[in-house]
N, C-alpha and C positions, 0 to 999 in steps of 0.2 A: 098273135093276140097278146096284149099286155094287160097287166092288172088294172082294174078300174079304180080301186080304192087304195090309198097308201096304207102301209102297215106300221103301227107303233108297237114296239116291244116295251112293256112296262117293267123293265128290269135293267140293271146295270151289270148283270152277271156275264162275264166273258164266256162262261161255259154254255149258257143258254143261247147266246149269239152264235157261238161256234156250231152248236147242234142245229140251229135253224139253217145256217149256211151249208151244213152237211147235206141237207135235202133241197138245196138250191134256192133258199129263201134269204133275201137280204132286206131286213127291215128298213123302212125309209127314215124312221126316227127311233132313237133310244130315249126313253123317258122313265127313269127309275121312280117307282112309287113308294114313298116312305109312309108306312102305316104302322100302327101298334100291333105287334105280332104276339102279344101276351095271350095265352090260352084263357078262355072263359072258364070259370069254375065248373068242373064236371064235363068239360068239352072233350070229345074223343079225338084221337089223332087224325082220323079220316075227316071228321067234321071241320077240324082246324085247317087242314090243307085245302079243303074246298072253300072255306070262308076267306082265307087269306088270298087265294088265287082270284076269287071274285072281288075281294076288297081292293087288291092292287089294280085290277083292271078298271074298277069303278073310280078309284082315285086318279088314275091316269086319264080316264075319260073326262073328268072335271077339268084337268089342266089342258087337255087337247081341245075341248070345246071353247076354251077362252082364246085359242090361237087360230085365227082364220086360215092359216096355211095348213093346219093339221085337223081342222074341225070335222072333215068327212072321212077320217081314218078308221080303220079297224084297229082296235086295241087288243093286244094279246097279253094276258097276265098269267103268272104261274108261281107256285110256291111248293116247297118240299119239306115234309115233316118226317123225322125218324123217330120210331117208337119201339120200346121193349114192352110188350104187353100193352097196357093202356098208358104207360109212362112215356110222356113226350120228352125227348132229349133236346137240349138247347142247341142253338147255333153258337158253338163254343167261342167265347171271347177271352178266355183265360186258360192257362195251362191246367189249373185246377178243374175247371169245367170239362176240358177235353180229357183229362185223366179219368174222371168219373165216368164219362161216356165210354171210353175204351174198356174200362173194367167191366161195365155192364154188357158190352157187346162181345167181349172175349168168350170164344167157345160156344156161342149160341146163335140161334136164328133171331133176326129182328125184322121189322117191317118198315118199308119206306113208302110213304104216300106222297104223290105229286098231283096237285090240282092244276088244271089248265082251264082258262076262261077266255072267250072272245066277247068283246063288248062293242056293239055296233052303233053307228051314229043315229040310227032310227030307234034305238032303245032295246033292240034284241040282244039278249045275253044268253050264251050257251056255254056249258062247262062240262068237263069230264074229270073223273078221279081215277088214278092208276095206283094199284097196290102191287108192290114187289117185295118178295122175301129174300133176305140176304143172310148168309151164315158166315160168321167170322171163325177162323181157326182159333185155337187157344193161344193167347198172347203171353209171352214171357215178360218179366219185368224189363228186360233189355229191349224187347220189341216196343213196349210202351214208351220207355225213356227216349229211345232213338226217334220215334215218331213225334213225340212232343218237341224234341230238339229241332225237328225239321221246320216247325212253324206252319206246316201245310194245313193243320186243323183249324186255323183262324177263320171264324165266320162260317164254318161248314156245319150243316145240320148233322147232329150226332157226333161232331168232332172229327169227321174224316172225309176224305175225297176219294171215291172209289176209282176215279180215273187217274189218280196219282200214285204216290208211294204206298198208300193203303191198299192198293190192288193186290199187293203181296199177302194181305191178310184174308182175302176173300176165298172161302172154300166153295161157295155155291151161290148162284143167283137164280131165283125162280120168278120169271116175269120180265119186265122191261129194264134192260141195263141203262139205256139213255135216260129213263125216268129217274134212276138213282143219281145219275150225273146232274140232272136238273130239269129235263124236259122230255116227256115220252113222245117220240117222233110220230109213231102211228096215229096216236090219238090227236096230237096237235095238227097233223096234216088233215085228218078227218074233219076236225072242227073248222079249220080254215076253208076247206073245200065246201063244207055245208053252208057257209055264208057267201059263197061265190068267189073266193080267192083262188085264182087258177094256178095252183102250184106247178103242175106238170107242164103247163104251157110256157113256163119260164125256163124249162130245161132246153138249152140251145146247143145243138150238135156243133154249131160253128165255133162255139167257145171251147170245145174240147180239142186239144192238139192231135194231129194225125199221128198214128203209130209209126 
């Protein structure tokens, strides 16, 4: 059995693409959705993650519906928000921003919220929110300076990438590790299956080399 509807990933993130590929999903199209990610006054971190995931899927839906080749696709959108208490940390674009983030995260637990949304051609929209708690060990000045020098923080929510060099800072993760990377696999698979995308039917033994 093959999938009936094409899948559009509303993201240009190589991390999200790699996570989907990890569970045997190869999107038919990559369509990054550019929306304003500025939090609304008083908006909670979890509400922001949900809104951005739905907003990215909706923005991609508009573009998809204008293209006959993609119009009947399932659109998958996602966004990740890092927060210390109710303080939403930025997707660091400067060393100064990243430095502030690392200082806030050092030696304490913070929360990572990832929203996932599927937007269907018939107007059905379904979404999930995943909350993960992450504790950093206490960072020395040298830790921070070395990480800033690496440049790995650029564009990363909270100024770090857990799957990279910053993995050496992580003392504890409670919840979904792939969600912190950028896409919670259990919840994403569940959403796609709920709208009829046959994930496991695409797992082909013939594609696995013999031992």
